[in-house]
C-alpha positions in Angstrom: 138.6 60.1 263.7 141.9 60.5 265.6 140.8 57.3 267.5 140.6 55.4 264.1 144.1 56.6 263.0 145.4 55.7 266.4 144.1 52.2 266.0 145.6 51.8 262.5 149.0 53.1 263.8 148.9 51.0 267.0 152.1 49.4 268.2 150.1 46.2 268.4 150.4 45.2 264.8 148.0 42.3 265.0 145.3 44.5 266.4 146.0 47.3 263.9 146.0 44.7 261.0 142.6 43.3 262.2 141.1 46.8 262.3 142.5 47.5 258.7 141.1 44.1 257.5 137.7 45.0 258.9 137.7 48.4 257.2 138.8 46.9 253.9 136.2 44.2 254.1 133.4 46.7 254.9 134.7 49.0 252.2 134.1 46.3 249.5 130.4 46.5 250.2 129.7 50.0 251.6 131.0 53.5 251.3 130.8 54.1 255.1 134.6 54.5 255.4 135.0 56.8 252.3 134.4 59.9 254.4 137.7 59.2 256.1 139.6 59.0 252.8 141.8 62.0 253.6 142.7 60.5 257.0 143.7 57.2 255.4 145.7 59.2 252.7 147.6 60.9 255.5 149.1 57.6 256.4 150.6 57.0 253.0 154.0 58.4 254.1 154.0 57.0 257.7 157.5 56.0 258.8 156.3 52.5 259.6 155.8 50.3 256.5 153.1 48.2 258.0 151.0 51.4 258.4 151.7 52.3 254.8 150.5 48.9 253.7 147.3 49.3 255.6 146.7 52.8 254.1 147.4 51.5 250.6 144.9 48.7 250.8 142.2 50.7 252.6 142.5 53.5 250.0 142.3 50.9 247.1 139.2 49.3 248.7 137.6 52.8 248.8 138.5 53.8 245.2 135.1 52.5 244.0 133.3 55.0 246.2 135.4 58.0 245.0 132.7 60.0 243.3 134.4 63.2 244.4 137.7 62.3 242.6 139.7 62.7 245.8 142.0 60.0 244.5 143.2 62.4 241.9 145.0 64.5 244.6 146.9 61.5 246.1 147.5 59.4 242.9 151.2 60.6 242.5 151.9 59.9 246.2 150.2 56.5 245.9 152.1 55.5 242.8 155.4 56.5 244.5 155.0 53.4 246.6 155.5 51.2 243.5 159.1 51.6 244.5 158.7 52.0 248.2 161.9 51.5 250.3 160.4 48.3 251.6 159.8 45.7 248.9 156.8 44.2 250.7 155.1 47.6 250.7 155.9 48.0 247.0 154.3 44.6 246.4 151.2 45.6 248.4 150.9 48.8 246.4 151.3 47.1 243.1 148.7 44.4 244.0 146.2 47.0 245.3 146.5 49.0 242.1 144.2 46.4 240.5 141.3 47.6 242.5 142.1 51.2 241.8 142.4 50.6 238.0 139.1 48.7 238.0 137.3 51.5 239.9 139.1 54.3 238.1 140.0 53.1 234.6 141.2 56.6 233.7 144.3 55.9 235.9 145.3 52.7 234.1 147.7 54.3 231.5 149.4 56.2 234.3 149.7 53.0 236.4 151.2 51.1 233.5 153.6 54.0 232.7 154.8 53.9 236.3 155.4 50.2 236.1 157.5 50.6 233.0 159.6 53.4 234.3 160.1 52.0 237.8 163.7 51.5 238.8 163.8 48.2 240.7 167.6 48.1 241.0 167.5 48.9 244.7 165.8 45.7 245.6 167.6 42.5 246.4 167.8 39.8 243.7 165.4 37.7 245.8 162.7 40.4 245.8 163.0 42.0 242.3 161.5 39.0 240.4 158.5 39.0 242.7 157.9 42.7 242.2 158.3 42.3 238.5 155.8 39.4 238.5 153.3 41.5 240.5 153.6 44.3 238.0 153.1 41.9 235.1 150.1 40.3 236.7 148.5 43.7 237.7 149.1 45.1 234.2 147.5 42.0 232.7 144.5 42.3 235.0 144.1 45.9 234.1 144.3 45.5 230.4 142.0 42.5 229.8 
């Protein structure tokens, strides 16, 4: 398991991204990665934003397999990334929330409430509209 985490946190971002993409792809079709849910969750507050992005997307891809409701324990932490210090990570989180809401519809009201209360003032004018658009598109996808 430490080997997997080491691969996802590798200094070689192309390699780490390829590993994450493989895990995400496999997670759409199988629950084989769900057993490592807690290890992926441990990366949500990694100092490197690219690692946080990987964790957000891997966790979202595994939400459909969460029969043990492990997501409940990390939901607040996950939603905090809606306003991540890095706008790209915030966007990754917001977009990934579509998968979580589809797999776990009970979280949709909380997701939308977080969108509506999110303070986006810290983001540059060039990024804020993109984040707002992502929120609107995700909300629309979750409420249709």
